N, C-alpha and C positions, 0 to 999 in steps of 0.2 A: 706556598702559601696555604695556609688553615681557613679552611672556611666553615663558620657556625651560622647554623640556620636557626633563624630568632623567629619563633612565631608568638606574635602581641594579640592577646584575646578581650577585647573591649566588652564590658559587661552589658548584659541584654536588659538595660533599664532605661527607663524614660530619661532624656538629657545626659545620657553617658557619653555621647560621641563628642568628637573635637575635630576642628578642621585645621589645629595648629600642627606645627611641626613636631616630631618628637625624635629626640635623640638618645641614644644608649650606648653605654659603657660595660663591657663583660670583665670581672674580675676574677681571676683564678688564682692557683696557689704559686704557678710559676711565672703570673705576669698579667699583664691586661691590655685590653685593646685600646684602639684609639676610640674617642667619642664620636659614634656614626650617626649620621643623620638618616633614620629609615624611610627609605622612599622606594616604594613598590608601585607596581603596575597600575593600582586601583588609585593612585593620585591621593587627594584629598578624600576620599571615600574609604582610605584604610583604617580608619580608625572611628568608624560609626557605630552605633549602639549593634551590639551582637556579633560584629565582624571579628574574623581571625585573617590575618593578615601576616604572611611571613617574607624575611627578608635574610639577606647574608651579609654577615660581618665578618670580613676577613684579618687575618692576623700573620706575621711573617713566620712564627712559630707557635706552636702550641703554648696555651697558658696554664696548662695543667688543670686539675679540678676545680670547676666551679665554685667559689665562694658566695659572690653577691653580684647584682646588678647595680648600676646608676642611671636613672632616668630622668631626663629635663625634659620641658614642652616648651621651647621658646617660642615668645608670639612675633609672628612677623607681621609687618604694617598692613597685608592684605587682610588678615583675618583679626576681630578681636580677640583678648583673651579669654578663653572658654574652657571651664571645668573640664576633665575627663575621669571617666572610672574604667580604669584597666582593672581586669578579672586577674588575669595571669598572664607571665610570659614563659613559654617553654622554648629551651636552646637546645637544640643536637649537635653535639661537639663533633670534629672530624674523626675521633676515636670510636664513635658511636653509641656514647653514653647521652642520654636524655636528661636535663636538668629543669626541674620548675620551680619558679619564683612565684609564690601567690601573693597578692597585693590587694585587691578588693578594698581600694580607698580612691578616695577622690582626690584627684590632682588638681590644685586652683592656684598654681603660681607657675613662674618659670625657673623655680630652684631646684637644685639637684638632689634626687630622692633615692634611699638606699634600700635595695630589698634583698634578703638572705635566700638562699636557695633551700626548697622546703624542707630537707632533711632537720628534724628536730634536735636540738643542741641544748644541754645545759649549761650553766656558766662555767662550770668546772671543766669542761671536756671543750670548750669553744676556744682551741688554742694557737688558731691562726691570727696572726697581729692585726690584719684588716677586718675579720669578723669580729675580733676583741671591740677594735675602735667602733666599727659600725655599731655593735651593740652597745656601747656606751654614747653613743651620739644619740642612737635612739631613744634611750631612757631619760637622758636629760631633756630632750626635746618633748617627750611625755612628760615628764614632772612640771614643765612650764603649760603645757595642753591641759593638763588635768589637775587641777589644784583643789583642795579640801576647802569647805566653807563650812562655817558653825552657823546653821540655819536658825536653831532654837536650842535654848539649854536644855539638858536631859534628853534630847533625842539624836540619833545618829546623825554624823556630817554627812554633807551631800558635795554634789561637783559645783565648783564657783563658776558661774555661768550668769550673766545679766539676762541675758533672753535666749530660745531656741536658736536663733541666729548666730548668737557667740559660740556655741559650742562648736569644738571639732568637727570638720564637715562629715569625716568617717562615722560619726554616732548620731548624726541627725536623720530626719525621718528622709524616706524616698519622695520624689515627687508623687509618685502613686499615693503612698501613706499620706502625705500632708494634704492632698487633694481631697481624699476619701474622707478625712477626718473633719476637715472643715467643712464640707458637703453635708456630710452626717451631721454634725451639731447646727449648723443653719437650717437643715430641714426640719428638724425636730421643732427648733425655736419658732420658726415660720409657722409651723402649725398651731402651737399653742397660742401664737399673736393671732391668727385665723380667728379660732375660738375665744378668743378674747380672756384668756385665762392669765397670761403672763403675770400681769401685776393685779390679778382679782384678790381682793381681800374678803369677801364673802363666805360663810361656811356653807357646807355642802347641805342643800336642802333634804336630800333624801340619798341612800347608798347607789339607786339605779344611776343617778346623775354622773357618778364617779366612772360608771362605765362608758360616756360618753370623751373620754380623754383617751387618745391613742386606741381607740377600738380598732382601726385594721393592722396595729403593730402588735397585735397579740399573738404569743406563741401556745403551743399545746400544754405548755406546762403551767403559762400565767391563765389561761383559760380554766386550768383544773382548779389552780389557786383560787380564783373566784367563785367557784362553786363549793369549795370545800375548806374554807378557811376560817369558818367558824366551829368547824370539827376538832374535838380533843385529840383524835388520833393523828390528825395530819400537823396539829400543833406541835406533838411528841415528835413525829416523824421529822420535822425540820431541824432539830437538833440534833439530828445524825446525818441527813442527807439533804440539808437545804445549802444557803452558802455560808454558814457560820457552825462547821461543826466541832468546833475547837473549844467549847467551853462544857459540854456535859462531861461528868464523870461519874462514876461507881459511888455510891455513897455508904458508908459501913458504919459511920458515927453521926448522927445529926447534928448542926451544928447548933450551940448554945442560943444562938440568936435567933433561932427558926424553931420557936416552941411548938411543932405538932405533938399531937398526941394520938393514940391508938383509935380513942371514939370520936374523933375529929373526922378521919378518913375511913376508917374500916367499920361501918355501921353494922350493928348487930353482932360482933366479935369475931368475926370470921376468920380474923388475922390477926396479926402483930406487926409493926414498925419492927421489931426487932427479929421477930422470926424471916420476916421477908427481907430485911437486909443481911441476915444470915445466909440467906437463898442467893444473895446478889440480885434482887429484882427492883431495889430503890436507889435511883437515880438523883444527882444533884447538878442544877445550873445557878450559879452565884454571880449575879453581877457586881461583885462589892468593888470593883475599880471606879464605877460610876458613880458610889457613894459621895456626896458632897459635893459634886461639881458645881460649879459656878452656873447656874441655868442661862440661855442664852434669852437674847430680847430681839424680837423679830417685828417690825412694823410697829415699834413702841411698846408690844405688847410681851410679857414674862411668858417664856415657855417652860415645860415640865418636862422633866428626865429622871426616872425612879431606879433604884439600884436592887431588883427585885431578886428574890430568890423562889427558885421553882422545885419541886420535888416531884418525880415522877416514878411511876410505875410500872415495869414490865406484866403483862399480864400473862396467863397461861397460853393465849392464840399469839404471841410474841407481837403484841402491839405496846408502845410506849405511851402511856397515859398520864397526863398531867394530874396530880391528885393533891396538889396545895400550892398557893401562891402568896406569898408576903411581898409586898410593893415596896419598902422599906427596910433597911438593914437592922434598926433598932425597934424590937418589939415595944409597943405602946396600945392603949386603949384607940387611939385614931389612926391606928396601922392593922387594920382586921387581915385575918389571914383566911383568904378566899378559898372556895372547894367547888367541885362540880355540881354539889348539892344546892348552891347556893342560886338566886334568882338568876334567870338569862343573861340578864344585863349587866348584874354584878361579875358574873363569871367571863363575860365576853369581854367587859372593859379591864378586867385584871390581865386577861390575856393579851389585850391591844398594847397595856403598859410594857408588858414584857416584851411584846413584838417591836415596840419603838426603843426600848433598850438594847435589843439585840443589835438593830441597825445600827446603833452609835457604836456599840461595841464591836462589831463586825466592820464597820467602814474604818475604823481609826486606828483598831488594834490587828486584829487577824487579817485585814486587806491591805489597809495603807503602811502601818508599821512592817509588819512580820513579812510582806512578800515585796513591795515596791521599796522602800526604805532599805532594807536590807540589799534587796539586789543592787540597788545603785552603790552602796558601799564595795560588796563584791566585784561591782564593774571597774569603778575606778581604780582600787587597790589594784586589781588586774593591769589596767591600760596603765598606771603609773609606772608599776613595778617588775611586769613581765614582759621580756621583748616577745616580739612574733614569731621568732624562731625556736623559742621555748615550748615544748609539749604541753604544760599547762596554758600555755595561752591560746594554742591549736585548739585543745579539747574545752576550753570555756568560752573563746569569746563569740560562738553562734547565741551563747545564753545572756550576752549584754547587748543584744539587737534591740535598738530603739527604747533602751530602757532610759538612758539620761534627759532623754527630751521629754519622753513622756509624764517623768517625774517633776520635769520644770515646769511643763504645763501644768500639772496638779499643784504644784505649790503656788503658780499665779491666778488659778481658776478656779481651785478646790479649797485648797487649806490658807489661802492668803486672809490679810484682815478685810477684805472686800470681795471674797468668793463665795463658793457655794455653801460652806458649811457655815459661815455666820450670817446668810442671808435666809437658810433653809432647814437648818439642824439644831437639834436642841442642845448639841455639844459645839455649836459654835463658840467662836470667841476665847474667853480665858478657859472655859472648859475642857476644849480641845487641846490646848496647849497641856494641862494638866493631866489629861488622858494620857495623852502621847508619852508624858514622862513615866508615869506608873504603867503603863505599857510595857516600856522598855526595861523599865526595872523589874519587872516579873518574867522576862523574857530568859529561857536556860537553853543550853545547848540541845539537852534532851527533848525540850518540846519541839525542835525546829526538826528532830529526826523522828520521823512518825511510827517506826517501830520503837521506840524508846515510849514516846508519847502517848501511844494506845497502851503501852504497859502502866506506864504510871496512872494513867486516870482510869485503869481496871476496865477497860472497852475492850478485851481480846475475844469475847465468847457472846456480844451482845448480838442479837439477830438481827438481819435487815438493815445491816450497817454497811453502807456501799462504800462509801467514803473511805472506810478503814479496808474494806476488801480489796478495792481496786488499787488504792493508795501504796498497799504493801506490797502487791504483786510490782507496781510501777517502782517502786523504791527498790525491790530485789532487783528487776532487770537492768536498772541504771548502776545499781551498785556493781554487778557483774560485769558490766561495760566498762565503769570506771576501773574496777580493780584490774582487768585485762590490759586496758590501755596503760594506766601508768604503771604496773608491774612492768610490761614490756621496756620502760625506759628506766625505772628505778629496781635495781636487782636485790638492795639490800638497804637494810636503814641508815648504813652510814652516807647514802647517797642520798638521801633527804635531809638529814642532818648538816651537810656540808653545801647545800644548794641554797645561798644566800637571797637570791631572787625569790625563790618559795617561800622562805622564812620571812623574807621582807612584806611579800604577799599577805600571810596570816598576820603577822605582827599588825600590820597598817589594819586590818578587819578588826582585829582585837581593841585597837587605840581608837579608832575612828568609828566603827559601827558599834562596839559596844562599850564605850568610855571605859576601856580598862578596868571592867569591872569583873574581876574573879570570880565571883561568885556565880555569873552566869555559866560557868564550866567551859565556854569557849576556849579553845586553846590557844595560847599566846604565840607558840612554837610548834613546829612538829618534830618528833623523836623516830616515828617508824613511818613505815608504808602503809600501814593497817588506819593509823591516825589520819593520813594524808588522805586516804580513798573515802574513808567515810566522812570526811568535813566536806572533800570536791563532791560527793554523790548528795550530801545535803545542800549545797548552793545549786546544784544542775535541778534537783527536786524543788527548791523554794524557788526558782525563776521560773519552772514550767508547769509542774503537776500541782504544786499547792496554791500557786497564783490563780491557775485555771479552777479549781475547787472552790476559792472563796469569790472569783470575779467572773467566770461565765454565767453563773443563774441568777446575777443582780436582777436581770429585767424579767425571768421568769417567776421570782418569788416577791419582787417588788414592782413589777408591771401594776399588780392589783394593790393600791396603797393601804387599802385597811389592814393588809396584813403585814407591811412593812411602812409604817409610817415613819418618816423622820424628826418630826417632833410632835407636842402634845400640847393644847392649847389651854386646858385647865386642870388643875391639879386632880390627884386621884382622889375617890372616893373616902370619906375618912370612919365612916359606917355603913353597914350593908341596907341594901332597901332604897337607896337613894339614887340609883341610875336607871335610866331607861332608853329608848332608841334617841331621844332629842339631847340627852347629855352625852352620850356616844358620840354624835354629829358634832356637837359642842368641841370635844375634845380632839376630834381628827384634824390635822394641818386643813388649813382653808384652802380655798381652790387654787389659787396662786401658787402655794408653798408645795401643795401636793402635786401639782402639774408638773413645776419647774424638777422637783424631786424625781418624780417618774421620768422625764425628759433625760434627767444625768442618767439614771441607771440603763436607760435605753440605750444611750450613748455608749456606756461604758462598757457595757458586756455584748456590744457587736464584734463579729470577729473580723478581721482586717482582711483585704482582697488580696495582699500581697503578704498575707501572716506565712511564717515559715515554721514548720511543726515540729513536734521533739521527734529526733532522730532523722530529720532531714538536712542535709549538709550540701546546701548548692554552692556553698565557697568550699572550695578543696583546700585546706591548709596543711593536711596530712600527705604524705608523700610514700611513706614506707608501705610496703605491701601488706605486713601484719596489723597495723590501726585500721588501713583501707577495709582489710577483711572481718576486723572487728566491728567497725561501722556497718556493715552490711548485716553481720550477726545480730546487731542491736536492732535493726531496723525489722529483722525476720521475729525477733520476740515481741517486739512493738505490735506488728501485725497479728501476730497469734493473741495478744492480751485482747487487743480490739474486737476480734472474732470471740473472744470469752465472753466479753461484756456484751455485745450486740445479742448473743444468745440468750444471756441473763436477762437483758432489757427487754426482749419479745414477752417475757411473761410477767412484767411489772406494770403495775396501772401507772406509776410514776416512774418512767425510767431515770437510772442516773446515770450520766453521759459526761460528767466533766473531767473525769481523769480519763475518759477514752484517748488513747493516742491520736484518733485522728481529728481530735479537737484541741488538743494540748499544745499550745504554741511554744517554742523552743525558748523564748523570753517575756519578759515581764513589758508586752510592746502596746498594752492597751489598760 
């Protein structure tokens, strides 16, 4: 008799336990065991949360190298059906070999579930008939579970699900995450209700009144913003290191619709725009995607959203200072260009209109579209087309965690027809849909790859650009890791070309994420190892570092509402000298809109209690020694980057932490 020692690891999660019976069948290259009921000395406690329980499965003869296991969880009358979260199964064979079977899924029924041995196999090398059959069954089921849906014309497709609970259990929030998310939202709204702000429609009587909202939830940076939001240097700094570092670009030729002349900005003729542009000291932020958007109507009142152009100048002391602001795209007598030499409130009002534009551009383009919606496409395509035994699945599945549920919540609570944007943002309603379509049409592959994007925007040598500095280092570390892992499995370009599952993954992304627009530069297929490595690096960076860069600082920079208004309630000045503190307060969103906006930014930038950081792999999908060692090397490089960032930040007045690996989550999970 040949005895196999089977160790079952139940996940250390809330509600992971089951008291149901568990049965297993071992399937090898030379045969299979009988379906065996796993009975141990622990009895019904064998499969409680965090437990590791061992059992013996006996066979008359050796069944050879193990290929897969079959697990089912029959429900006896004594116990009701209970979901169970097994982490993995390890089997020690009579020959002394150990086989690992990663699971990391909820088993919610009494059906038979098959799981492959952890050694990664691509489709063209998976030559065992039972392995092939299991692979085909898994993908067939995944095509049923993960279906594409056309959410809105002109935007990336999404996961077809009626509500979060209809998502496959393996991608839903954990009990801990769900409880924490709901509690955080409820406490924020409860505070607003206690203060009578939820439905308040009055304008702010003065700036000091705004300080009373969320006064105890301030961060060090939000306090800094409150003190410095009016300053030109801080206004310019945010285009580099705030939550939207994606718009600024070096300006070598002034746009024709931005008629700024030397005598407007260089008083006394001490310099010229042409000279400063040649020196690389002039920068442009152009919000042209916002031009002509249909304005939202909130509480029966029209809102205002401009499409400004901003010119910035790098000074000899390396500060980025705004030198001209035009609030509409088309030059006209009623569209004055504002300068720092204008009156205090003319200039401050112009900057407030810019900050409101930046909120809407950031939230719908840089944040929602370019991280959340694309991350969902990457995830759905992976889960539909790539089985668990594939090395790409093992590499990328940690970067899909919680993304489908958080996006489902976003579509129902934030961008739905009765969600946050329609209630509290200038770009709500039709404007939101138009902006998302425009944004996708402007996305290019190079703009998603930070090394290419920085070059294309001419920002290689801009001083004090910490998003660039940390992002490029994080990209390089990630790229080396991806290259080493994938090169372990793909020895030449031919192997990439003949991997049909890999090719279907990228083909679906091209079709459903970028709507088959060849002009984006997104590959339709992979022909080389290098192409695959770069694209996978982009996917990981988008889901982790890039999302952190545009998400984690939302409350830091938006917790002080005048710095990041979600909408504005009066039109911009059509001539200079007509603004004052009263008109500024009238322009800012009313008390209810502002308070709800601040609450949303507080909720959306809170780190999760059960977050998994970049480089952490609590789920052990790889088993081969080299990939496991590469993960450790990756973690070591991330630790060194974190130390470098921390040392740098000690000398900064405003620390830049959003790309520090100790705060970057593995996935778009909030």
